C-alpha positions as YAML, in Angstrom:
chain: A
units: angstrom
residues:
- id: 1
  name: UNK
  ca: [61.61, 15.94, -174.97]
- id: 2
  name: UNK
  ca: [58.88, 14.66, -177.31]
- id: 3
  name: UNK
  ca: [59.35, 12.21, -180.17]
- id: 4
  name: UNK
  ca: [59.49, 14.93, -182.90]
- id: 5
  name: UNK
  ca: [62.01, 17.15, -181.10]
- id: 6
  name: UNK
  ca: [64.19, 14.09, -180.39]
- id: 7
  name: UNK
  ca: [64.14, 13.13, -184.06]
- id: 8
  name: UNK
  ca: [64.99, 16.70, -185.03]
- id: 9
  name: UNK
  ca: [67.99, 16.64, -182.66]
- id: 10
  name: UNK
  ca: [69.24, 13.40, -184.18]
- id: 11
  name: UNK
  ca: [68.95, 14.86, -187.69]
- id: 12
  name: UNK
  ca: [70.95, 17.90, -186.63]
- id: 13
  name: UNK
  ca: [73.67, 15.66, -185.21]
- id: 14
  name: UNK
  ca: [73.86, 13.65, -188.42]
- id: 15
  name: UNK
  ca: [73.98, 16.88, -190.50]
- id: 16
  name: UNK
  ca: [76.88, 18.10, -188.41]
- id: 17
  name: UNK
  ca: [78.55, 14.73, -188.78]
- id: 18
  name: UNK
  ca: [78.29, 14.82, -192.57]
- id: 19
  name: UNK
  ca: [79.92, 18.25, -192.60]
- id: 20
  name: UNK
  ca: [82.77, 17.06, -190.34]
- id: 21
  name: UNK
  ca: [83.58, 13.67, -191.79]
- id: 22
  name: UNK
  ca: [83.26, 11.69, -194.96]
- id: 23
  name: UNK
  ca: [81.42, 8.34, -194.63]
- id: 24
  name: UNK
  ca: [83.97, 5.56, -194.28]
- id: 25
  name: UNK
  ca: [86.83, 7.95, -193.52]
- id: 26
  name: UNK
  ca: [87.36, 6.56, -190.01]
- id: 27
  name: UNK
  ca: [86.59, 2.99, -191.00]
- id: 28
  name: UNK
  ca: [89.47, 3.05, -193.48]
- id: 29
  name: UNK
  ca: [91.83, 2.80, -190.50]
- id: 30
  name: UNK
  ca: [89.53, 1.53, -187.72]
- id: 31
  name: UNK
  ca: [88.07, -1.41, -189.60]
- id: 32
  name: UNK
  ca: [87.37, -3.49, -186.51]
- id: 33
  name: UNK
  ca: [84.90, -0.89, -185.19]
- id: 34
  name: UNK
  ca: [82.29, -1.90, -187.75]
- id: 35
  name: UNK
  ca: [83.01, -5.65, -187.66]
- id: 36
  name: UNK
  ca: [80.12, -6.67, -185.40]
- id: 37
  name: UNK
  ca: [76.94, -8.65, -185.76]
- id: 38
  name: UNK
  ca: [75.02, -5.68, -184.43]
- id: 39
  name: UNK
  ca: [76.40, -2.26, -185.29]
- id: 40
  name: UNK
  ca: [75.51, 1.01, -183.60]
- id: 41
  name: UNK
  ca: [73.58, 3.25, -186.00]
- id: 42
  name: UNK
  ca: [76.12, 6.08, -186.37]
- id: 43
  name: UNK
  ca: [78.90, 3.52, -186.95]
- id: 44
  name: UNK
  ca: [76.85, 1.74, -189.58]
- id: 45
  name: UNK
  ca: [76.47, 4.90, -191.64]
- id: 46
  name: UNK
  ca: [80.06, 6.02, -191.02]
- id: 47
  name: UNK
  ca: [79.07, 9.11, -189.01]
- id: 48
  name: UNK
  ca: [81.62, 8.82, -186.17]
- id: 49
  name: UNK
  ca: [81.47, 12.54, -185.46]
- id: 50
  name: UNK
  ca: [77.91, 12.13, -184.15]
- id: 51
  name: UNK
  ca: [79.60, 10.95, -180.97]
- id: 52
  name: UNK
  ca: [83.27, 11.95, -181.41]
- id: 53
  name: UNK
  ca: [85.09, 15.25, -181.90]
- id: 54
  name: UNK
  ca: [88.34, 14.83, -183.80]
- id: 55
  name: UNK
  ca: [91.43, 16.40, -182.22]
- id: 56
  name: UNK
  ca: [94.62, 16.65, -184.27]
- id: 57
  name: UNK
  ca: [97.92, 16.31, -182.47]
- id: 58
  name: UNK
  ca: [100.41, 16.96, -185.26]
- id: 59
  name: UNK
  ca: [101.37, 14.82, -188.18]
- id: 60
  name: UNK
  ca: [99.10, 11.96, -188.99]
- id: 61
  name: UNK
  ca: [98.33, 11.04, -185.39]
- id: 62
  name: UNK
  ca: [95.12, 12.16, -183.81]
- id: 63
  name: UNK
  ca: [92.85, 11.43, -180.88]
- id: 64
  name: UNK
  ca: [89.08, 11.43, -180.46]
- id: 65
  name: UNK
  ca: [87.09, 12.86, -177.58]
- id: 66
  name: UNK
  ca: [83.38, 12.54, -176.99]
- id: 67
  name: UNK
  ca: [81.30, 15.39, -178.30]
- id: 68
  name: UNK
  ca: [79.42, 15.35, -174.96]
- id: 69
  name: UNK
  ca: [80.11, 13.59, -171.65]
- id: 70
  name: UNK
  ca: [78.32, 10.35, -170.80]
- id: 71
  name: UNK
  ca: [75.51, 9.65, -170.23]
- id: 72
  name: UNK
  ca: [74.31, 12.92, -171.74]
- id: 73
  name: UNK
  ca: [75.75, 11.99, -175.12]
- id: 74
  name: UNK
  ca: [73.79, 8.72, -175.27]
- id: 75
  name: UNK
  ca: [70.62, 10.29, -173.93]
- id: 76
  name: UNK
  ca: [70.71, 12.88, -176.72]
- id: 77
  name: UNK
  ca: [69.29, 10.15, -178.94]
- id: 78
  name: UNK
  ca: [67.86, 7.73, -176.41]
- id: 79
  name: UNK
  ca: [65.43, 10.22, -174.91]
- id: 80
  name: UNK
  ca: [63.00, 7.50, -173.82]
- id: 81
  name: UNK
  ca: [65.73, 6.09, -171.59]
- id: 82
  name: UNK
  ca: [66.36, 9.57, -170.18]
- id: 83
  name: UNK
  ca: [62.76, 9.78, -168.98]
- id: 84
  name: UNK
  ca: [62.98, 6.34, -167.40]
- id: 85
  name: UNK
  ca: [66.22, 7.07, -165.55]
- id: 86
  name: UNK
  ca: [65.03, 10.45, -164.32]
- id: 87
  name: UNK
  ca: [61.77, 8.98, -162.97]
- id: 88
  name: UNK
  ca: [63.46, 6.07, -161.19]
- id: 89
  name: UNK
  ca: [64.01, 6.20, -157.45]
- id: 90
  name: UNK
  ca: [66.98, 3.82, -157.66]
- id: 91
  name: UNK
  ca: [69.62, 4.44, -160.35]
- id: 92
  name: UNK
  ca: [72.11, 1.82, -161.47]
- id: 93
  name: UNK
  ca: [75.44, 2.96, -159.92]
- id: 94
  name: UNK
  ca: [77.29, 1.94, -163.08]
- id: 95
  name: UNK
  ca: [75.63, 4.79, -164.98]
- id: 96
  name: UNK
  ca: [76.85, 7.37, -162.52]
- id: 97
  name: UNK
  ca: [80.31, 5.79, -162.21]
- id: 98
  name: UNK
  ca: [81.16, 4.84, -165.78]
- id: 99
  name: UNK
  ca: [78.33, 5.95, -168.00]
- id: 100
  name: UNK
  ca: [76.51, 3.79, -170.51]
- id: 101
  name: UNK
  ca: [79.74, 2.31, -171.88]
- id: 102
  name: UNK
  ca: [80.34, 0.57, -168.54]
- id: 103
  name: UNK
  ca: [77.98, -2.12, -169.85]
- id: 104
  name: UNK
  ca: [77.41, -1.32, -173.53]
- id: 105
  name: UNK
  ca: [79.89, -1.29, -176.41]
- id: 106
  name: UNK
  ca: [79.43, 2.05, -178.20]
- id: 107
  name: UNK
  ca: [80.31, 0.71, -181.67]
- id: 108
  name: UNK
  ca: [78.79, -2.74, -181.92]
- id: 109
  name: UNK
  ca: [78.44, -6.13, -180.33]
- id: 110
  name: UNK
  ca: [77.35, -9.72, -180.81]
- id: 111
  name: UNK
  ca: [74.38, -8.77, -178.62]
- id: 112
  name: UNK
  ca: [71.48, -6.75, -179.98]
- id: 113
  name: UNK
  ca: [71.64, -4.41, -176.98]
- id: 114
  name: UNK
  ca: [75.37, -3.87, -177.62]
- id: 115
  name: UNK
  ca: [76.37, -5.56, -174.37]
- id: 116
  name: UNK
  ca: [80.11, -5.88, -173.88]
- id: 117
  name: UNK
  ca: [79.99, -9.64, -173.37]
- id: 118
  name: UNK
  ca: [78.09, -12.58, -174.82]
- id: 119
  name: UNK
  ca: [75.36, -12.46, -172.15]
- id: 120
  name: UNK
  ca: [73.94, -10.10, -169.60]
- id: 121
  name: UNK
  ca: [74.94, -12.51, -166.84]
- id: 122
  name: UNK
  ca: [78.60, -12.16, -167.82]
- id: 123
  name: UNK
  ca: [78.35, -8.38, -168.14]
- id: 124
  name: UNK
  ca: [76.77, -8.06, -164.70]
- id: 125
  name: UNK
  ca: [79.32, -10.45, -163.19]
- id: 126
  name: UNK
  ca: [82.07, -7.97, -164.12]
- id: 127
  name: UNK
  ca: [80.93, -5.91, -161.13]
- id: 128
  name: UNK
  ca: [78.70, -8.29, -159.19]
- id: 129
  name: UNK
  ca: [79.85, -11.57, -157.71]
- id: 130
  name: UNK
  ca: [78.79, -14.44, -160.02]
- id: 131
  name: UNK
  ca: [75.42, -15.86, -159.01]
- id: 132
  name: UNK
  ca: [75.53, -19.23, -160.73]
- id: 133
  name: UNK
  ca: [77.74, -21.13, -158.30]
- id: 134
  name: UNK
  ca: [75.00, -22.95, -156.37]
- id: 135
  name: UNK
  ca: [73.87, -26.48, -157.21]
- id: 136
  name: UNK
  ca: [70.43, -25.13, -158.15]
- id: 137
  name: UNK
  ca: [70.41, -22.11, -160.48]
- id: 138
  name: UNK
  ca: [67.31, -19.96, -160.92]
- id: 139
  name: UNK
  ca: [66.43, -20.29, -164.64]
- id: 140
  name: UNK
  ca: [66.19, -16.51, -165.31]
- id: 141
  name: UNK
  ca: [69.77, -16.09, -164.10]
- id: 142
  name: UNK
  ca: [71.07, -18.16, -166.98]
- id: 143
  name: UNK
  ca: [68.95, -16.25, -169.51]
- id: 144
  name: UNK
  ca: [68.88, -12.56, -168.65]
- id: 145
  name: UNK
  ca: [69.19, -10.53, -165.47]
- id: 146
  name: UNK
  ca: [66.69, -8.14, -167.03]
- id: 147
  name: UNK
  ca: [63.88, -10.65, -166.48]
- id: 148
  name: UNK
  ca: [63.91, -9.58, -162.83]
- id: 149
  name: UNK
  ca: [66.03, -6.40, -162.74]
- id: 150
  name: UNK
  ca: [65.74, -3.09, -164.56]
- id: 151
  name: UNK
  ca: [69.34, -2.44, -165.63]
- id: 152
  name: UNK
  ca: [69.04, 1.35, -165.82]
- id: 153
  name: UNK
  ca: [66.74, 2.41, -162.99]
- id: 154
  name: UNK
  ca: [63.82, 1.24, -160.91]
- id: 155
  name: UNK
  ca: [61.48, 2.28, -158.13]
- id: 156
  name: UNK
  ca: [62.39, -0.87, -156.20]
- id: 157
  name: UNK
  ca: [65.43, -1.94, -154.20]
- id: 158
  name: UNK
  ca: [68.07, -3.89, -156.11]
- id: 159
  name: UNK
  ca: [66.66, -2.44, -159.34]
- id: 160
  name: UNK
  ca: [63.88, -5.03, -159.31]
- id: 161
  name: UNK
  ca: [61.27, -4.75, -162.03]
- id: 162
  name: UNK
  ca: [58.48, -5.18, -159.44]
- id: 163
  name: UNK
  ca: [58.38, -5.46, -155.67]
- id: 164
  name: UNK
  ca: [58.46, -8.99, -154.25]
- id: 165
  name: UNK
  ca: [56.53, -11.21, -153.91]
- id: 166
  name: UNK
  ca: [54.61, -9.88, -156.95]
- id: 167
  name: UNK
  ca: [57.71, -10.17, -159.13]
- id: 168
  name: UNK
  ca: [58.18, -13.82, -158.13]
- id: 169
  name: UNK
  ca: [54.50, -14.66, -158.54]
- id: 170
  name: UNK
  ca: [54.53, -13.45, -162.15]
- id: 171
  name: UNK
  ca: [56.25, -16.75, -162.95]
- id: 172
  name: UNK
  ca: [55.33, -18.89, -159.95]
- id: 173
  name: UNK
  ca: [51.58, -18.68, -160.46]
- id: 174
  name: UNK
  ca: [51.05, -22.10, -158.90]
- id: 175
  name: UNK
  ca: [52.28, -20.70, -155.57]
- id: 176
  name: UNK
  ca: [49.96, -17.68, -155.60]
- id: 177
  name: UNK
  ca: [47.12, -19.45, -153.70]
- id: 178
  name: UNK
  ca: [49.60, -20.08, -150.88]
- id: 179
  name: UNK
  ca: [49.77, -16.32, -150.30]
- id: 180
  name: UNK
  ca: [46.06, -15.81, -149.68]
- id: 181
  name: UNK
  ca: [45.80, -17.10, -146.09]
- id: 182
  name: UNK
  ca: [44.83, -14.98, -143.10]
- id: 183
  name: UNK
  ca: [48.09, -15.61, -141.27]
- id: 184
  name: UNK
  ca: [51.27, -14.56, -143.06]
- id: 185
  name: UNK
  ca: [54.70, -15.97, -142.24]
- id: 186
  name: UNK
  ca: [56.87, -12.96, -141.20]
- id: 187
  name: UNK
  ca: [59.65, -13.80, -143.70]
- id: 188
  name: UNK
  ca: [57.07, -13.57, -146.49]
- id: 189
  name: UNK
  ca: [56.31, -10.02, -145.40]
- id: 190
  name: UNK
  ca: [60.02, -9.22, -145.63]
- id: 191
  name: UNK
  ca: [60.31, -10.78, -149.08]
- id: 192
  name: UNK
  ca: [60.97, -14.11, -150.77]
- id: 193
  name: UNK
  ca: [64.79, -13.70, -150.58]
- id: 194
  name: UNK
  ca: [64.54, -14.06, -146.80]
- id: 195
  name: UNK
  ca: [64.40, -17.83, -147.34]
- id: 196
  name: UNK
  ca: [65.08, -18.27, -151.06]
- id: 197
  name: UNK
  ca: [68.19, -17.17, -152.89]
- id: 198
  name: UNK
  ca: [66.91, -15.54, -156.10]
- id: 199
  name: UNK
  ca: [70.01, -16.53, -158.08]
- id: 200
  name: UNK
  ca: [71.36, -19.93, -157.03]
- id: 201
  name: UNK
  ca: [71.46, -22.08, -153.92]
- id: 202
  name: UNK
  ca: [72.59, -25.51, -152.71]
- id: 203
  name: UNK
  ca: [69.09, -26.87, -151.99]
- id: 204
  name: UNK
  ca: [65.81, -27.47, -153.78]
- id: 205
  name: UNK
  ca: [63.51, -24.45, -154.14]
- id: 206
  name: UNK
  ca: [66.66, -22.28, -154.03]
- id: 207
  name: UNK
  ca: [66.85, -22.66, -150.25]
- id: 208
  name: UNK
  ca: [70.19, -21.95, -148.62]
- id: 209
  name: UNK
  ca: [69.83, -24.93, -146.24]
- id: 210
  name: UNK
  ca: [67.62, -27.89, -145.45]
- id: 211
  name: UNK
  ca: [64.11, -26.74, -144.51]
- id: 212
  name: UNK
  ca: [64.48, -27.70, -140.86]
- id: 213
  name: UNK
  ca: [67.84, -25.95, -140.49]
- id: 214
  name: UNK
  ca: [66.51, -22.89, -142.29]
- id: 215
  name: UNK
  ca: [63.52, -22.65, -139.95]
- id: 216
  name: UNK
  ca: [65.73, -23.05, -136.88]
- id: 217
  name: UNK
  ca: [67.65, -19.92, -137.83]
- id: 218
  name: UNK
  ca: [64.63, -17.94, -136.61]
- id: 219
  name: UNK
  ca: [62.92, -20.48, -134.35]
- id: 220
  name: UNK
  ca: [65.85, -21.08, -132.02]
- id: 221
  name: UNK
  ca: [63.74, -22.01, -128.92]
- id: 222
  name: UNK
  ca: [62.18, -24.89, -130.87]
- id: 223
  name: UNK
  ca: [65.59, -25.92, -132.19]
- id: 224
  name: UNK
  ca: [66.92, -25.99, -128.62]
- id: 225
  name: UNK
  ca: [63.93, -28.04, -127.45]
- id: 226
  name: UNK
  ca: [64.48, -30.61, -130.20]
- id: 227
  name: UNK
  ca: [68.21, -30.83, -129.51]
- id: 228
  name: UNK
  ca: [67.74, -31.37, -125.79]
- id: 229
  name: UNK
  ca: [64.66, -33.60, -125.72]
- id: 230
  name: UNK
  ca: [64.63, -37.39, -125.48]
- id: 231
  name: UNK
  ca: [61.65, -37.73, -127.78]
- id: 232
  name: UNK
  ca: [61.22, -35.82, -131.04]
- id: 233
  name: UNK
  ca: [57.96, -35.84, -132.97]
- id: 234
  name: UNK
  ca: [58.54, -38.37, -135.79]
- id: 235
  name: UNK
  ca: [56.83, -36.01, -138.25]
- id: 236
  name: UNK
  ca: [59.75, -33.60, -137.88]
- id: 237
  name: UNK
  ca: [62.31, -36.33, -138.48]
- id: 238
  name: UNK
  ca: [60.40, -37.63, -141.50]
- id: 239
  name: UNK
  ca: [59.03, -34.56, -143.27]
- id: 240
  name: UNK
  ca: [60.57, -31.56, -141.50]
- id: 241
  name: UNK
  ca: [58.67, -28.44, -140.51]
- id: 242
  name: UNK
  ca: [56.65, -28.29, -143.73]
- id: 243
  name: UNK
  ca: [55.08, -31.63, -142.92]
- id: 244
  name: UNK
  ca: [52.69, -29.75, -140.63]
- id: 245
  name: UNK
  ca: [53.23, -26.06, -141.45]
- id: 246
  name: UNK
  ca: [52.88, -24.14, -144.67]
- id: 247
  name: UNK
  ca: [55.88, -21.85, -145.22]
- id: 248
  name: UNK
  ca: [53.98, -18.91, -146.71]
- id: 249
  name: UNK
  ca: [50.47, -18.25, -145.35]
- id: 250
  name: UNK
  ca: [47.63, -20.20, -143.81]
- id: 251
  name: UNK
  ca: [44.09, -19.76, -142.53]
- id: 252
  name: UNK
  ca: [45.12, -21.75, -139.45]
- id: 253
  name: UNK
  ca: [46.98, -20.45, -136.42]
- id: 254
  name: UNK
  ca: [50.71, -21.15, -136.40]
- id: 255
  name: UNK
  ca: [50.58, -21.63, -140.17]
- id: 256
  name: UNK
  ca: [49.24, -25.16, -139.85]
- id: 257
  name: UNK
  ca: [48.16, -26.86, -143.06]
- id: 258
  name: UNK
  ca: [44.83, -27.98, -141.56]
- id: 259
  name: UNK
  ca: [42.93, -27.61, -138.31]
- id: 260
  name: UNK
  ca: [45.07, -29.36, -135.72]
- id: 261
  name: UNK
  ca: [42.69, -32.27, -135.10]
- id: 262
  name: UNK
  ca: [42.55, -33.09, -138.82]
- id: 263
  name: UNK
  ca: [46.27, -32.60, -139.21]
- id: 264
  name: UNK
  ca: [47.16, -34.98, -136.37]
- id: 265
  name: UNK
  ca: [44.74, -37.71, -137.41]
- id: 266
  name: UNK
  ca: [46.24, -37.54, -140.91]
- id: 267
  name: UNK
  ca: [49.15, -39.50, -139.45]
- id: 268
  name: UNK
  ca: [47.57, -40.92, -136.30]
- id: 269
  name: UNK
  ca: [44.85, -42.71, -138.22]
- id: 270
  name: UNK
  ca: [44.06, -45.00, -135.29]
- id: 271
  name: UNK
  ca: [42.67, -41.94, -133.49]
- id: 272
  name: UNK
  ca: [40.44, -40.81, -136.36]
- id: 273
  name: UNK
  ca: [37.65, -43.30, -135.54]
- id: 274
  name: UNK
  ca: [37.91, -42.53, -131.84]
- id: 275
  name: UNK
  ca: [37.46, -38.82, -132.46]
- id: 276
  name: UNK
  ca: [34.10, -39.50, -134.10]
- id: 277
  name: UNK
  ca: [32.78, -40.33, -130.62]
- id: 278
  name: UNK
  ca: [30.02, -38.26, -129.05]
- id: 279
  name: UNK
  ca: [32.08, -36.75, -126.23]
- id: 280
  name: UNK
  ca: [35.40, -35.12, -127.05]
- id: 281
  name: UNK
  ca: [37.99, -34.16, -124.47]
- id: 282
  name: UNK
  ca: [38.06, -30.36, -124.20]
- id: 283
  name: UNK
  ca: [41.44, -29.76, -125.89]
- id: 284
  name: UNK
  ca: [40.48, -32.11, -128.74]
- id: 285
  name: UNK
  ca: [37.12, -30.39, -129.22]
- id: 286
  name: UNK
  ca: [38.94, -27.06, -129.42]
- id: 287
  name: UNK
  ca: [41.48, -28.35, -131.97]
- id: 288
  name: UNK
  ca: [44.20, -28.04, -129.35]
- id: 289
  name: UNK
  ca: [46.16, -31.28, -129.31]
- id: 290
  name: UNK
  ca: [49.03, -29.18, -127.98]
- id: 291
  name: UNK
  ca: [47.04, -28.78, -124.75]
- id: 292
  name: UNK
  ca: [48.55, -32.12, -123.73]
- id: 293
  name: UNK
  ca: [51.23, -32.85, -126.36]
- id: 294
  name: UNK
  ca: [54.18, -30.79, -127.44]
- id: 295
  name: UNK
  ca: [54.02, -30.95, -131.25]
- id: 296
  name: UNK
  ca: [57.82, -30.76, -131.58]
- id: 297
  name: UNK
  ca: [59.58, -32.63, -128.80]
- id: 298
  name: UNK
  ca: [59.50, -33.49, -125.11]
- id: 299
  name: UNK
  ca: [61.15, -35.68, -122.49]
- id: 300
  name: UNK
  ca: [57.85, -37.34, -121.61]
- id: 301
  name: UNK
  ca: [56.22, -40.40, -123.21]
- id: 302
  name: UNK
  ca: [53.95, -39.56, -126.16]
- id: 303
  name: UNK
  ca: [55.66, -36.13, -126.25]
- id: 304
  name: UNK
  ca: [53.34, -34.99, -123.44]
- id: 305
  name: UNK
  ca: [53.91, -31.47, -122.17]
- id: 306
  name: UNK
  ca: [53.91, -32.73, -118.56]
- id: 307
  name: UNK
  ca: [54.80, -36.14, -117.23]
- id: 308
  name: UNK
  ca: [52.07, -38.78, -116.98]
- id: 309
  name: UNK
  ca: [52.93, -42.37, -115.98]
- id: 310
  name: UNK
  ca: [52.61, -45.00, -118.66]
- id: 311
  name: UNK
  ca: [51.73, -47.97, -116.37]
- id: 312
  name: UNK
  ca: [48.00, -48.54, -115.95]
- id: 313
  name: UNK
  ca: [48.16, -48.98, -112.15]
- id: 314
  name: UNK
  ca: [50.03, -46.49, -109.98]
- id: 315
  name: UNK
  ca: [49.92, -45.81, -106.25]
- id: 316
  name: UNK
  ca: [48.85, -42.20, -105.82]
- id: 317
  name: UNK
  ca: [51.54, -39.55, -105.32]
- id: 318
  name: UNK
  ca: [51.19, -35.79, -105.37]
- id: 319
  name: UNK
  ca: [52.36, -34.47, -108.76]
- id: 320
  name: UNK
  ca: [52.06, -37.84, -110.51]
- id: 321
  name: UNK
  ca: [49.05, -36.68, -112.53]
- id: 322
  name: UNK
  ca: [50.08, -33.06, -112.95]
- id: 323
  name: UNK
  ca: [49.21, -33.21, -116.65]
- id: 324
  name: UNK
  ca: [45.51, -33.63, -115.89]
- id: 325
  name: UNK
  ca: [45.61, -31.21, -112.98]
- id: 326
  name: UNK
  ca: [46.87, -28.44, -115.27]
- id: 327
  name: UNK
  ca: [43.17, -28.01, -116.11]
- id: 328
  name: UNK
  ca: [41.23, -30.09, -113.57]
- id: 329
  name: UNK
  ca: [40.95, -29.43, -109.83]
- id: 330
  name: UNK
  ca: [44.30, -30.56, -108.40]
- id: 331
  name: UNK
  ca: [42.85, -31.54, -104.98]
- id: 332
  name: UNK
  ca: [40.18, -33.81, -106.49]
- id: 333
  name: UNK
  ca: [42.00, -36.95, -105.33]
- id: 334
  name: UNK
  ca: [43.37, -35.71, -102.00]
- id: 335
  name: UNK
  ca: [40.36, -35.44, -99.72]
- id: 336
  name: UNK
  ca: [38.35, -38.50, -98.60]
- id: 337
  name: UNK
  ca: [35.30, -36.36, -97.90]
- id: 338
  name: UNK
  ca: [34.03, -33.41, -99.95]
- id: 339
  name: UNK
  ca: [30.90, -31.62, -101.07]
- id: 340
  name: UNK
  ca: [32.68, -29.22, -103.44]
- id: 341
  name: UNK
  ca: [35.67, -30.78, -105.18]
- id: 342
  name: UNK
  ca: [33.69, -33.23, -107.35]
- id: 343
  name: UNK
  ca: [30.19, -34.43, -108.17]
- id: 344
  name: UNK
  ca: [31.54, -37.98, -108.31]
- id: 345
  name: UNK
  ca: [30.72, -38.69, -104.70]
- id: 346
  name: UNK
  ca: [28.43, -40.93, -102.70]
- id: 347
  name: UNK
  ca: [27.02, -38.58, -100.10]
- id: 348
  name: UNK
  ca: [30.25, -36.93, -98.93]
- id: 349
  name: UNK
  ca: [32.53, -39.80, -99.91]
- id: 350
  name: UNK
  ca: [34.91, -38.67, -102.64]
- id: 351
  name: UNK
  ca: [34.82, -41.51, -105.17]
- id: 352
  name: UNK
  ca: [37.87, -40.17, -107.03]
- id: 353
  name: UNK
  ca: [39.83, -40.61, -103.80]
- id: 354
  name: UNK
  ca: [38.43, -44.14, -103.40]
- id: 355
  name: UNK
  ca: [39.57, -45.22, -106.87]
- id: 356
  name: UNK
  ca: [42.97, -43.58, -106.86]
- id: 357
  name: UNK
  ca: [43.88, -44.68, -103.34]
- id: 358
  name: UNK
  ca: [42.71, -48.30, -103.74]
- id: 359
  name: UNK
  ca: [45.09, -51.23, -103.31]
- id: 360
  name: UNK
  ca: [46.43, -51.12, -106.86]
- id: 361
  name: UNK
  ca: [45.75, -47.46, -107.47]
- id: 362
  name: UNK
  ca: [44.03, -46.36, -110.64]
- id: 363
  name: UNK
  ca: [45.36, -43.57, -112.80]
- id: 364
  name: UNK
  ca: [43.03, -41.11, -114.53]
- id: 365
  name: UNK
  ca: [43.15, -43.17, -117.72]
- id: 366
  name: UNK
  ca: [41.89, -46.29, -115.88]
- id: 367
  name: UNK
  ca: [38.38, -44.87, -116.06]
- id: 368
  name: UNK
  ca: [38.58, -42.00, -118.57]
- id: 369
  name: UNK
  ca: [39.33, -42.08, -122.28]
- id: 370
  name: UNK
  ca: [41.90, -39.36, -122.88]
- id: 371
  name: UNK
  ca: [40.75, -38.24, -126.34]
- id: 372
  name: UNK
  ca: [37.06, -39.06, -126.75]
- id: 373
  name: UNK
  ca: [34.37, -41.47, -125.61]
- id: 374
  name: UNK
  ca: [30.80, -42.45, -126.34]
- id: 375
  name: UNK
  ca: [30.03, -42.22, -122.62]
- id: 376
  name: UNK
  ca: [29.42, -39.10, -120.56]
- id: 377
  name: UNK
  ca: [32.34, -37.63, -118.58]
- id: 378
  name: UNK
  ca: [34.70, -39.32, -121.05]
- id: 379
  name: UNK
  ca: [34.26, -42.62, -119.26]
- id: 380
  name: UNK
  ca: [36.00, -45.42, -121.14]
- id: 381
  name: UNK
  ca: [34.04, -47.91, -123.19]
- id: 382
  name: UNK
  ca: [36.15, -50.72, -121.77]
- id: 383
  name: UNK
  ca: [39.15, -51.28, -119.54]
- id: 384
  name: UNK
  ca: [42.11, -53.63, -120.13]
- id: 385
  name: UNK
  ca: [42.52, -56.53, -117.73]
- id: 386
  name: UNK
  ca: [45.18, -59.04, -118.70]
- id: 387
  name: UNK
  ca: [44.29, -60.25, -122.19]
- id: 388
  name: UNK
  ca: [40.67, -59.09, -121.88]
- id: 389
  name: UNK
  ca: [38.93, -55.79, -122.43]
- id: 390
  name: UNK
  ca: [36.22, -55.51, -119.77]
- id: 391
  name: UNK
  ca: [33.27, -53.32, -120.80]
- id: 392
  name: UNK
  ca: [32.23, -50.31, -118.72]
- id: 393
  name: UNK
  ca: [28.63, -49.22, -118.67]
- id: 394
  name: UNK
  ca: [28.23, -45.87, -116.97]
- id: 395
  name: UNK
  ca: [24.99, -43.94, -116.67]
- id: 396
  name: UNK
  ca: [24.53, -40.61, -115.01]
- id: 397
  name: UNK
  ca: [21.31, -39.47, -113.40]
- id: 398
  name: UNK
  ca: [20.16, -36.28, -111.71]
- id: 399
  name: UNK
  ca: [21.88, -36.86, -108.36]
- id: 400
  name: UNK
  ca: [24.50, -39.48, -109.22]
- id: 401
  name: UNK
  ca: [24.83, -42.51, -111.44]
- id: 402
  name: UNK
  ca: [25.55, -46.20, -111.86]
- id: 403
  name: UNK
  ca: [28.56, -48.11, -113.07]
- id: 404
  name: UNK
  ca: [28.61, -51.70, -114.28]
- id: 405
  name: UNK
  ca: [32.11, -52.93, -114.98]
- id: 406
  name: UNK
  ca: [34.15, -56.11, -114.77]
- id: 407
  name: UNK
  ca: [36.39, -54.50, -112.15]
- id: 408
  name: UNK
  ca: [33.77, -54.78, -109.43]
- id: 409
  name: UNK
  ca: [30.11, -55.50, -108.76]
- id: 410
  name: UNK
  ca: [27.57, -53.02, -110.10]
- id: 411
  name: UNK
  ca: [27.78, -49.81, -108.07]
- id: 412
  name: UNK
  ca: [25.64, -46.74, -107.66]
- id: 413
  name: UNK
  ca: [26.17, -43.37, -106.05]
- id: 414
  name: UNK
  ca: [23.98, -40.49, -104.96]
- id: 415
  name: UNK
  ca: [25.26, -37.10, -103.85]
- id: 416
  name: UNK
  ca: [22.21, -36.24, -101.72]
- id: 417
  name: UNK
  ca: [21.63, -39.60, -100.06]
- id: 418
  name: UNK
  ca: [24.52, -42.05, -99.97]
- id: 419
  name: UNK
  ca: [23.82, -45.45, -101.52]
- id: 420
  name: UNK
  ca: [24.89, -48.60, -99.68]
- id: 421
  name: UNK
  ca: [26.67, -50.84, -102.15]
- id: 422
  name: UNK
  ca: [27.22, -54.50, -101.14]
...
């Protein structure tokens, strides 16, 4: 129905009303009908028969029936709303169940949309459970449900005005950049209400629980690890999951806020200078601190993924250095003689075996810096000895190398022709 035909229909209705009733005739008895701040047009001009058909039941008593059933009666004038409802994929059930007067007063109201109560929130709460009971209430809830919902019909679930997250981002523009990362958190793909209550909630940001507890609802294996581990990453205890992860999207794997090396040194500042060294341990160079550390929790010192002894000197035992042998040749310290296991040999003498099986026993970290070093093969710059730090000077050559260190006299080795060291 176009604008002109709709107007013509309204004029016909009013003409019929004038022929059926005298202006003010009904209001002479039903005075309260017109006593509203906002009065429905037909009531204001005293044309009750636009909507009602008078039925006499003897004597002075009478009843009124609608001239057409709802919502057809209302849509006779409100043709723009008819088009909207008919085009919508999701119709408000109240229209089908009770018609327009389920929510609107047909005569007048204190509200300009003729709502039956003082606010839309109260009208909606007549059918829907109240949504303002949480400690934190979403501001639109206290103003108008129509800021987010289309009350008559919509193409979106829950009669939303737009699909989420676009609806949410209309107001939360400052969050929009957080949705532009390459990796998207699965709950974001499902919609903001997966984590946020759109009406009210007990926690900040309209979250239903503390961030950590909320995350654990999906990430149960990590929750179990944290519950059962002796050592929990302090970052989790201090800042929760969002201390390291962004909750929406990220350009980093696992939704990290920064490349892992930068992220870790943000707290472990003592390692930042070390990681500027020339030679980086493989996992560090690849931004994979988790190659050796569990970023959440573990039973091992320094939340290592596999046990590594803390003492500097340890008699060799199989399995004691399993952390290193996850990547490096596990037999490197077992055989006295070799021409294959390692290039750190003097002729056929396996110098790893010599160091590890010495009187005190040296662990891997006695000679190697675990994160980075300025010397080739990650050889330490110095080694602790009592209260002193003894320097190590290691140089590699084509067939071997030399080592000058406070632990022993200067030594040399050659893979092709064994060197005799005094």
